[in-house]
C-alpha positions as CSV (number, residue, x, y, z in Angstrom):
1,M,0.0,0.0,0.0
2,K,2.9,2.3,0.7
3,S,4.3,1.8,-2.8
4,F,0.9,2.7,-4.3
5,L,0.8,5.9,-2.2
6,W,4.2,7.0,-3.5
7,F,3.1,6.2,-7.0
8,V,0.0,8.4,-6.6
9,I,2.2,11.2,-5.1
10,G,4.6,10.9,-8.0
11,V,1.9,11.1,-10.6
12,A,0.2,14.1,-8.9
13,S,3.6,15.9,-8.7
14,A,4.3,15.3,-12.3
15,V,0.9,16.7,-13.3
16,V,1.3,19.8,-11.2
17,G,4.9,20.3,-12.5
18,A,3.8,19.9,-16.1
19,F,1.0,22.4,-15.5
20,A,3.3,24.9,-14.0
21,L,5.9,24.4,-16.7
22,S,3.3,24.9,-19.5
23,R,2.4,28.4,-18.1
24,S,5.7,30.0,-19.2
25,P,6.8,30.5,-22.8
26,Q,10.0,28.6,-22.2
27,G,8.2,25.8,-20.5
28,K,5.7,25.6,-23.3
29,A,8.6,25.4,-25.8
30,V,10.1,22.5,-23.8
31,L,6.9,20.6,-23.7
32,D,6.2,21.2,-27.4
33,N,9.7,19.9,-28.2
34,L,9.1,16.8,-26.0
35,S,5.7,16.2,-27.7
36,A,7.3,16.5,-31.2
37,G,9.9,13.9,-30.2
38,A,7.3,11.5,-28.8
39,D,5.2,11.9,-32.0
40,A,8.2,11.2,-34.2
41,F,9.0,8.1,-32.1
42,I,5.4,6.8,-32.3
43,D,5.4,7.4,-36.1
44,A,8.7,5.4,-36.5
45,M,7.4,2.6,-34.4
46,T,4.1,2.5,-36.3
47,D,5.9,2.4,-39.7
48,E,8.2,-0.4,-38.5
49,Y,5.3,-2.4,-37.1
50,D,3.4,-2.0,-40.4
51,S,6.5,-3.0,-42.4
52,R,7.1,-6.1,-40.4
53,R,3.4,-7.0,-40.4
54,S,3.3,-6.8,-44.2
55,D,6.5,-8.8,-44.6
56,N,5.0,-11.7,-42.6
57,Q,1.8,-11.9,-44.7
58,V,1.8,-14.1,-47.7
């Protein structure tokens, strides 16, 4: 139960921190950069998955 409590505290802290960071122009730029990187990673993973999936179909 103690681990779950620390998990909840960590998630809540991250949400509050991200909200505070997004309020400044520099923080918004950091979060936009992070979001763009995550989007690029997801697109690359999706392309690779689709490529491997089509290679395995006969």
